[in-house]
GUSE-524050 format. One record per residue (C-alpha): y, x, z. Coordinates in steps of 0.001 Angstrom, whole numbers, padded with zeros to 6 digits, always signed. Layout:
YXZ ...
***
This chain:
+000052+000417-000261 +002039+003214+000002 +005139+003490-002247 +006660+006089-005225 +008611+005620-007460 +010647+008059-009628 +013885+005706-010166 +013524+003851-006740 +014045+006042-003820 +012827+004434-000624 +013238+005822+002996 +012324+003779+005951 +014964+004115+009010 +013637+004623+012777 +016006+004714+015959 +014458+006860+018693 +015745+004011+020686 +018149+000924+020912 +021949+001215+020652 +021183+004615+018981 +023794+003276+015934 +020542+003055+013596 +022201-000176+011570 +025575+001941+011001 +024567+004985+009741 +022460+003163+007688 +025942+001023+006653 +026623+005024+005676 +023910+005668+003863 +024169+003280+001808 +027976+003363+000898 +026601+006955+000444 +023886+006537-001908 +025881+003490-003729 +029029+006204-004577 +026534+008282-006178 +025938+006515-009143 +023218+004173-008060 +021857+000779-007096 +020603-000287-003213 +018826-002257-001365 +018532-002815+001957 +015792-004214+004330 +015828-005974+007760 +011996-007079+007674 +012237-008208+011211 +015743-009799+012903 +016491-011707+016342 +019210-013018+017918 +022692-014934+016696 +022759-013863+012804 +026246-014211+012282 +025386-010406+014139 +022327-009954+011270 +022267-006063+010344 +021750-007373+006175 +025221-009237+007000 +026778-006496+008610 +025742-004438+005617 +026887-007106+003313 +030287-007183+004981 +030924-002948+005160 +029096-002640+001606 +032876-001311+000571 +034634-001164-002629 +030862-000392-004761 +029573-004000-002856 +028972-004917-006386 +025957-002360-005883 +024434-003392-002490 +021713-006060-001960 +020443-006756+001672 +017800-009379+003037 +016088-010248+006133 +012500-011258+005693 +011921-012846+009379 +014743-014354+011288 +014262-015233+015060 +016991-016808+017452 +016197-015658+020618 +017821-011946+021129 +014564-010715+022864 +012336-008265+021561 +010368-009794+018382 +006751-010675+019959 +008785-012716+022811 +010802-014170+020091 +007700-015135+018004 +006073-016569+020974 +009284-018783+022150 +010162-019793+018400 +007857-022926+017507 +009216-023454+014775 +007320-021312+012573 +004087-019484+012196 +004210-015955+013645 +002391-013990+010941 -000416-011542+011451 +000358-007896+011100 -001031-007429+007379 +000632-010625+006027 +003958-008983+008032 +003168-005419+005998 +001903-007387+002385 +005572-008584+002715 +007618-005544+002750 +004940-004039+000098 +005885-007084-002081 +009838-006908-001208 +009799-003628-002831 +007731-003679-005434 +010429-006523-006466 +013153-004614-005827 +011290-001775-008300 +011124-004097-010935 +014618-002963-011672 +014375+000150-014202 +017621+000730-012753 +018595+004381-010384 +018540+002846-007029 +017698+003649-003252 +016279+001447-000293 +016485+001248+003255 +013797-000475+005298 +015297-000626+008735 +013047-000923+012112 +013737-002545+015035 +014223-000924+018105 +012773+002413+018808 +009874+004058+017554 +007511+002550+019850 +009112-001305+020270 +006780-003801+019409 +007014-006376+016452 +005850-010152+016170 +002034-009781+018078 +003222-006978+019934 +002167-004184+017564 +003720-001249+017994 +006375-000305+014872 +005216+003370+014049 +001407+001117+014117 +002726-001884+012045 +004460+000224+009262 +001930+002525+009430 -000022+001314+006253 +003377+001943+004206 +003722+005349+005050 +007494+005311+003939 +009299+008617+003806 +011054+008448+006942 +015083+008727+008445 +015163+009277+012679 +018236+008455+014105 +018706+010227+017020 +019748+009176+020369 +022984+010979+021729 +023229+009450+024658 +022255+011069+027860 +018199+011220+028008 +019110+011161+024033 +017352+014578+023802 +013767+013470+025198 +013436+010331+023836 +014339+011030+020091 +011736+014593+020075 +009102+011497+021845 +010394+009364+018709 +008833+012431+016619 +006220+013496+017817 +004894+010011+017987 +005806+009494+014215 +004152+013260+013324 +000936+012142+014910 +000757+009108+013055 +001049+011195+009883 +005243+010322+008961 +007103+012547+007054 +011019+012885+008717 +012857+014117+005587 +016185+013530+007976 +017757+013201+011022 +020701+011962+011949 +022538+012088+015106 +026101+010973+016108 +028477+013210+017878 +030508+012538+021203 +033128+009971+020993 +035761+011808+021703 +036784+010518+025384 +033258+010653+026715 +031759+013340+028255 +030443+015878+025588 +026152+015403+025513 +026040+017663+022917 +022913+016474+022043 +023712+017711+018331 +024006+021169+019117 +020552+021320+020952 +018602+018827+018244 +019608+021228+015113 +018310+024745+015631 +014902+022502+017549 +014458+020556+014451 +015451+023505+011799 +012444+025297+013072 +010026+022323+012271 +011977+022355+008754 +013959+019006+009003 +017193+018643+008604 +020015+017378+011502 +023130+015845+010087 +025954+014766+012862 +028783+012039+011767 +031687+011569+013537 +030849+008255+015900 +032692+004646+015156 +035531+003793+016643 +035020+001703+019592 +035236-002454+019305 +038498-004020+019213 +040365-007190+017930 +040146-004897+014503 +037378-004355+013999 +035680-005293+010464 +039204-002441+008948 +038802-000078+011655 +035317+000000+010801 +035722-000028+007156 +037900+002281+007552 +035400+004354+009066 +032641+003774+006772 +035402+004960+003646 +035622+008401+005916 +032316+009098+006654 +030365+007609+003339 +033135+007531+000698 +033260+011786+000121 +032825+014897+000928 +030812+014817+004139 +027641+014894+006301 +026874+011530+004940 +027051+012818+001590 +024879+015682+002577 +022373+013586+004240 +022124+011579+001136 +021417+014478-001096 +018888+016373+001315 +016871+012863+000454 +017382+012829-002888 +016466+016592-002349 +013026+015107-000783 +012152+012403-003246 +012101+014724-006075 +010214+017564-004203 +007551+015182-003374 +006862+014016-006929 +007154+017285-008071 +004274+017892-006015 +002231+015031-005972 +002184+016167-010156 +001348+019847-009410 -001579+019229-007103 -004582+018886-009528 -003484+022016-011581 -003020+024342-008977 -006002+022735-007063 -008587+023595-010690 -007510+027318-010003 -008066+027629-006300 -010832+025536-005088 -014284+025969-004971 -015059+021648-004550 -019156+021369-003626 -021468+019484-005610 -019181+019730-008729 -019744+021770-012420 -016275+022528-012536 -016748+023287-016411 -016216+019347-016817 -013518+019329-015627 -011597+018636-018699 -008205+017071-017806 -006943+017891-014204 -004595+015227-014063 -007588+012252-014871 -010860+014773-012823 -008836+015003-010152 -008245+013134-007546 -005175+013731-005774 -004899+011503-001864 -001296+011633-000507 -002593+009701+002522 -005169+007539+004073 -004940+004394+006027 -007484+002065+007022 -009914+002137+003980 -008036+002730+001781 -006626+006622+000054 -003074+006316-001473 -003476+007934-005000 -001192+009439-006672 -001240+007789-010671 +001539+009788-012821 +000732+008063-015679 +001188+004228-013142 +004215+002202-015139 +004855+000725-011739 +004127+002793-008084 +002530+006570-008703 +001134+005657-005365 -002176+003225-005696 -003822+002146-003006 -008263+003016-003907 -010971+001489-002011 -013126+004483-000032 -016719+003538-001412 -018231+005971+000158 -016528+005966+003381 -015643+009646+002721 -019299+011079+002472 -020261+008230+005178 -018099+010064+007655 -015257+006571+008565 -016465+004435+011701 -012915+002440+011388 -010602+003886+008375 -009009+007170+008152 -005884+007510+010860 -006950+005676+013586 -004126+006109+016084 -006266+005662+019398 -008443+008795+017634 -005783+011059+016585 -004387+010617+020123 -007661+011692+021333 -007678+014710+019303 -003942+015468+019998 -004439+015280+023700 -007508+017349+023572 -005857+019895+021115 -002603+020360+024075 -004647+020366+026860 -007301+023162+026017 -006501+023949+022100 -010199+025677+022040 -012267+027148+024441 -015609+028952+024631 -018974+027408+026133 -021467+029286+026860 -021998+029010+030030 -018843+027014+030839 -018213+023228+030833 -014636+021354+029772 -014776+017377+030781 -015145+015669+026474 -018259+017957+026085 -019263+016573+029535 -018668+013201+029583 -020336+013554+025832 -023273+014742+026612 -023919+011857+029491 -022935+009533+026871 -025216+010378+024484 -027931+010957+027061 -027240+007290+027995 -026563+005714+024373 -028545+007009+021541 -030649+009295+023505 -031442+006267+026188 -034966+006616+027061 -036326+009764+025787 -033358+012911+025235 -032890+015194+028496 -030255+017706+026680 -027467+017885+024479 -026859+020961+022062 -023543+020515+019998 -023306+022419+016961 -020995+022468+013696 -022210+019826+010613 -026191+017772+010208 -026985+020817+008682 -026816+022905+010883 -027943+020662+013664 -031137+020115+011303 -031599+024355+011728 -030971+024050+015468 -033841+021044+015619 -035858+022992+013105 -035607+026410+015468 -036543+023402+018832 -039448+022403+017466 -040672+025871+015846 -040935+027298+018965 -041931+024270+020672 -045285+024659+018656 -045815+028106+018631 -046127+028916+022524 -048998+025525+022785 -050805+027788+019504 -049985+030502+022002 -049384+032230+018411 -050074+036732+019295 -047335+037425+016729 -044570+035482+015345 -045501+032813+012849 -043865+031059+009566 -043576+027057+011352 -042732+024498+008973 -041522+020597+009540 -042986+017350+008291 -040673+015182+006213 -039735+011925+004053 -038494+012327+000512 -034915+011742+000274 -033889+013049+004200 -031525+015731+004224 -030555+016912+007333 -027743+019249+007230 -026209+022001+005270 -027369+025232+006858 -030260+027482+006038 -032769+025487+008400 -031316+022022+007733 -032035+022292+004048 -036118+024116+004956 -036552+020980+007379 -035543+019002+004172 -033446+013126+023890 -033392+014538+027581 -030956+017186+026950 -027837+017625+024276 -026882+020139+022278 -023394+020263+020452 -022787+020752+017228 -020117+020897+015020 -021305+018445+011809 -024557+016689+011046 -025668+019751+009415 -025295+022418+012596 -027451+019785+014482 -030062+018945+012059 -030601+022889+012289 -030913+022795+016261 -033687+020067+016029 -035449+022209+013762 -035411+024994+016597 -036453+023544+019556 -039268+021320+017977 -040707+024601+015743 -040585+026321+019781 -042240+023397+021719 -045180+023679+018735 -045419+027223+019039 -045913+027278+022619 -048748+025041+022988 -050212+025868+019674 -053796+027714+020608 -054629+030597+017332 -053722+033885+017521 -053604+034808+013589 -050032+034681+012067 -050016+031705+010408 -047168+030280+008848 -046107+026875+010168 -044468+024335+007793 -042642+020991+008057 -044156+017167+007544 -041825+015541+005965 -041002+012477+002998 -040354+013060-000681 -036396+013007-001185 -035604+013980+002025 -032150+015403+002335 -031221+017501+005732 -028174+019410+004519 -027342+022728+002506 -027613+025660+004157 -031213+027072+003353 -033552+026793+006124 -032459+022386+005423 -033604+023053+002125 -036718+024850+002926 -037868+021758+004630 -037040+019647+002123 -039014+018800-001036 -037724+021678-004269 -035627+019141-006191 -031890+018866-007716 -029988+020039-004681 -031768+023014-004152 -034343+023870-007039 -031395+026085-008129 -030777+028070-004372 -032458+031672-005047 -033681+031655-001378 -035071+028322-001718 -039532+028450-000647 -040567+025117+000072 -042652+024881+003795 -043754+022377+004210 -045711+018716+002778 -043645+015874+002099 -045345+011853+001148 -044552+009837-000743 -042797+006571+000714 -043031+003153+000446 -040472+001309-000141 -038114-001307+000316 -035673-003228-002465 -034949-006186-003238 -036174-007567-007068 -034888-010774-008353 -034075-012391-004653 -037331-011512-003579 -037732-009248-000434 -040643-006494-001880 -042261-003022-000523 -043548-000844-003304 -046065+001072-002368 -047419+004100-004456 -050352+004861-006438 -051977+006401-004069 -052284+004840-000973 -054200+002270-002508 -052434-000706-001837 -050379-003648-003846 -046883-004003-003368 -046267-006662-001070 -043285-009178-001306 -042095-010853+002195 -039942-014112+002920 -037219-012144+004455 -036312-008617+004513 -035915-009204+008312 -039483-009431+008083 -039997-006277+006791 -038647-005203+009862 -040695-006893+012656 -042981-003942+013150 -044638-006094+016113 -045835-008688+013690 -046544-005653+010883 -048736-003382+013296 -051816-005248+012809 -051738-005425+009409 -054017-004531+005795 -050906-003137+005138 -051002-001182+008487 -054222+000181+007725 -053692+001672+004717 -051272+003124+006083 -053161+005404+008761 -055921+005672+006547 -053825+007248+004022 -051695+009736+006471 -054561+010891+008248 -057068+011809+005431 -053693+012868+004458 -053588+015265+007307 -057329+016332+007265 -056821+017392+003710 -053724+019879+004154 -055769+020747+007907 -058628+021777+006158 -056777+024433+003398 -055020+026140+006255 -052440+024594+006101 -050109+024353+009731 -047233+022645+010314 -044282+022625+013023 -042177+019315+013246 -042407+016208+011740 -038920+015737+010390 -037370+011878+008587 -034831+010510+008063 -035260+007512+009505 -034948+004479+007642 -033034+005293+004273 -033077+008557+002050 -029098+009319+001957 -028665+011531-000672 -032512+010866-002202 -030903+008358-003653 -030772+005605-000878 -034257+005074-000781 -034577+001760+002081 -038251+003320+003169 -040650+001222+004733 -040191+001657+008768 -043804+000241+008951 -044875+003132+007275 -042541+005925+009410 -043637+004196+012551 -047631+004970+011674 -046543+008811+010539 -045156+008996+013523 -047339+007754+015326 -050549+009467+013334 -048486+012581+013657 -048660+012354+017422 -052027+011094+017782 -053204+014497+015465 -053147+017403+018439 -057156+018042+017130 -055520+018757+013478 -052288+020296+014533 -054671+023349+017026 -051439+022232+019581 -053587+020911+022980 -052797+017626+024097 -049648+017477+026717 -051177+017866+030574 -048273+015553+031848 -046831+012226+030557 -043297+012216+028533 -044421+015581+026720 -044415+016090+023093 -047822+015276+021447 -048968+016972+017960 -046014+018109+016290 -042550+017322+018260 -040926+014783+015810 -037388+014966+014673 -034778+012094+013613 -032339+013017+010992 -029755+010510+011993 -026732+012481+010705 -026172+009392+007620 -027509+007005+009610 -027337+007056+013747 -023694+005020+015236 -024299+001578+013627 -024256+002669+009773 -027209+000253+009273 -026741-001998+012152 -028045-000423+015719 -026439+002543+017158 -029801+004092+016617 -033013+003451+014214 -035219+003969+017207 -034804-000223+017870 -036337-000504+014478 -039058+001198+013592 -040445+000664+017781 -040406+004105+017920 -038151+007792+019486 -037917+011157+018685 -038955+014269+020551 -035476+016386+018867 -032871+013851+017489 -029532+015128+015437 -026618+012820+015189 -023422+013672+013090 -020767+011725+010562 -019923+008299+012700 -019858+010709+015447 -016236+011862+015696 -015283+009008+013933 -014826+010590+010639 -011862+013115+011868 -013270+016161+012735 -016625+018239+012000 -019096+017750+015414 -022274+017492+015776 -025075+016954+018237 -028408+017391+019331 -030374+015583+021536 -033856+017396+022838 -036050+016214+025601 -036482+018338+028289 -040042+019146+026879 -038775+020348+024331 -036301+022050+026654 -039250+023886+028346 -040345+025610+025255 -036627+027680+025945 -036699+027504+029062 -039897+028691+031517 -041213+030349+034010 -040684+034098+033707 -038225+033422+030338 -036403+036350+029108 -033048+036307+027429 -034718+036397+024004 -036738+033723+024503 -033251+031547+024881 -032397+029119+022131 -030244+032077+020577 -028364+029638+018478 -024088+028657+018757 -020676+028856+017018 -017740+029562+017800 -016112+026192+018093 -019501+024622+019893 -018589+021917+021759 -014422+022448+020564 -012461+019931+023133 -010512+018378+020187 -014419+016993+018556 -015284+016145+021820 -012796+013678+022789 -012829+012116+019326 -016434+011829+019673 -016138+009736+023120 -012872+007440+022109 -015003+007230+019161 -017540+005712+020866 -015375+003714+022944 -013967+002201+019857 -017292+001119+018236 -017825-000643+021839 -015130-002790+020603 -016299-003630+016952 -020292-004180+018181 -018927-006323+020760 -016222-008213+018207 -016858-011597+016204 -016745-009999+012925 -020220-008331+013459 -021198-011722+014988 -020273-013504+012225 -022072-011265+010094 -025108-011460+012310 -025068-015288+011806 -024825-015067+008274 -027798-012924+008257 -029784-015833+010519 -031209-017660+007449 -031745-016977+003569 -032407-013312+002397 -032275-012515+006129 -033595-015133+007400 -035210-013646+010994 -037646-016283+011462 -036731-018531+014207 -035150-015214+016168 -031999-015013+016978 -031219-011976+016170 -032585-009148+014354 -032051-004955+013563 -032371-006060+009826 -028906-007041+009056 -025287-005901+006707 -021795-006873+006873 -022549-008048+002915 -023089-011509+001867 -026518-011547+001663 -025630-013833-001203 -024516-010877-003258 -027124-008892-002172 -029473-011588-003731 -027618-012527-006628 -027227-008865-007347 -030591-008497-007643 -031537-011238-009832 -029439-009098-013184 -030863-007416-016147 -029280-004422-015703 -030309-004673-012432 -034097-002599-010910 -033288-003670-007207 -030648-004087-004006 -030887-003405-000395 -028332-003658+001898 -028264-003134+005740 -025708-002708+008364 -022602-000989+005757 -023847+000324+002963 -025022-001518-000055 -027729-000204-002682 -028523-000869-006653 -030741+001000-008946 -029166+000519-012468 -031621+000071-015154 -031660+002608-017663 -033224+005136-020456 -033147+008161-017648 -033378+007579-014007 -032819+010045-011097 -029689+012228-010072 -028193+013751-013193 -028502+010184-014883 -025099+009222-015399 -025396+005702-015927 -024444+004047-012242 -021118+006403-012782 -020409+004618-016400 -020785+001055-014062 -018941+002442-011414 -015558+002633-014256 -016108-001118-015010 -016153-002037-011581 -012862+000104-011622 -011659-002492-014313 -012779-005409-013233 -010419-004902-009531 -007886-004073-011758 -008083-007184-013961 -009078-009203-010858 -006240-008721-008935 -004847-005266-009521 -004230-004806-005958 -006034-001325-005885 -008303+000908-007616 -011983+002238-006550 -012988+005628-005315 -016739+005567-005036 -019917+008014-005401 -022959+007868-007275 -026152+008750-006914 -027861+008897-010209 -028510+005482-011112 -028191+004240-007695 -024829+002429-007643 -023894+002530-003485 -020892+001439-001442 -020161+001983+002187 -017864-000006+004385 -016716+001468+007483 -017594-000702+010810 -014449-002641+010915 -013846-003292+006966 -012051-006552+006396 -014515-009374+004715 -012111-010093+001962 -012304-005929+001336 -016209-006138+000751 -015520-010058-001329 -013562-008349-003363 -016190-004946-004161 -018672-008043-004015 -016828-009850-006990 -016239-006444-009067 -019793-005862-009440 -020782-009138-010028 -017986-009776-012584 -019498-006404-014040 -023436-007292-014333 -022455-010244-016172 -019815-008404-018714 -023038-005942-019201 -025923-007959-018976 
***
């Protein structure tokens, strides 16, 4: 909803407080802009008090000799001279608009003014101070944030004004505003000199912000109209501080446009983008997305060839690589980050404790780790966290096998999984908490934990390479270890050091075909595809555990494990992405298969040569690693996938949503059974988990994660989630008489069903915030372009339907997917749903 035009220079005017001369100085700015041969638009979105004293009236009364160039308007007017939220409550004659309606009315007014193509300037004057409430009580700094207009800050020239001005500035900077100019009236000649201007000028200069100090207006008198007219003529119509301010604003406007226009070309010369073949970039202006800002579910994208605003809202259709929780620039998360940065910055973590890390660790054990986790290991990202998980698991197995020499242990996983970007995390594609910086790192940590546990328990004296068990299509990250824990594929095949270390089961998958919920079973299982009355029925573990399909799964898995071990294969962990294999193509794996895979592995100590646990609560068979970097924290509905599978891991990996999409951080959770593989009587320093990062458990990330968990609680208890769950009680997601099911989605079930019936669609599926659709085409797989071509059609549909916003989306070969935040508005999802169905009709 941001606006940027070459011919229309726009600034909003905020005051550091009430009664600081905001309207007086804005009037002067309007006159100076008019004197520069511009048309001028003044907008007071919200006014309270006597209409005769309203600010828009003041502007028109003192427009001066160029009054024909100046327009002034007010959108919402209330007669009671009190704070807007009180005025709205007391006024029973008009409906109070929502915050979205309020901001949209401002946006529409700006757009209307911009239709006049003449060189012009616009000033949007707020009411009161930066944190004065709007009509519904939302703070102005937050209510105006979707517009993110460049700002003129009016300083407070009174006693105490230095503090209030700097506080206002820092409040706005924390919300992402750019302050182009500070105006501070000089002291009245007859008053006590506070000299705020003299202090603020060098203070703001250090921050690159100019300060202009016009003289104060004359005292009120019976001849006030004439006196003010003389004052404005003196300070605004000729050379002086106001004219200088006008030039400052013009220069800032030009510089902003020039910078945005140059960014794509400059980026192609400096960046090495991930997952991008740079030789394919032929036209940087077209191929590179220039993001000026982001708010809610939208980027503000520079569109240099636009006929109206250069900034266009684009829906973040991939939740910025699956990280967003509540949309972008959430003010409570920003405040948490700022508070932690101000209190700690970063502090070393080994054998140290700080409150944000301790609070988060305890919350993780009681939250996603409830009932199984004891320890938390923090690291950088998902891939690194997978690496840590692999180290944990391999050590555990090695100790149980009682190796006399170092053995290489692998993991078990599922094709399509993705656990992170460090070596160990890539190799693998809750009682304790280990902090990491991101999901990849957390997966690495989990792998290390599991491997150590197995190594300690295996009863074998010869050197054996231990691999992983997994699922085909898994992706655990881009570091070498995480890649080695995945079957060879597009993400790791061209990496010189990559070597598959494990075995990956071909998984049965869930989808909706022609309106029917179906499980597609690979031929190797000797079972037929199965249809179900609803998606919820597929996730009903209690009813399905005793079915013939469950028996077929058990038989197939056990037979494969026996075959592998007969050939001398040894394993150190089972690593899976529960429920959904993200980067592997948004493959929804049959939860029954994953449940039985976990159970069978735990019951197969005889095959893995790991002695049975001596006490209850210890890991059995092999350590089980859940890579929930993608699926954790309600991305697919529940807090974790454990409730959907009816099984818990020995090691769990969490990232992405963990920090609300603000900063990298990951956590690898583990049981005390895994922890004891590194900490046991007689252990030496080298037996510890020698894995860490400079920014381990950084206070900013930990504080933001705790704030994220607070917000998650509010969202998941909110009416929007309850309404979405109610929509899923019937039809495609019907829960067989149960009041609620873990299988539900924010997307409309009727949309999921309707899309599956289109000729171009192979299947659809949706859980929680995720909707995925596989298209029919000659060539499938990651390198197919059919999905990206379809996204272009959807983008065109959005532009045709309402033209309000565009779409930024990622694809996975022949798979189109969209991912919302946890709190995306229903009307936003509806717009995408309509555009998708229209695009499918167009190309049916």
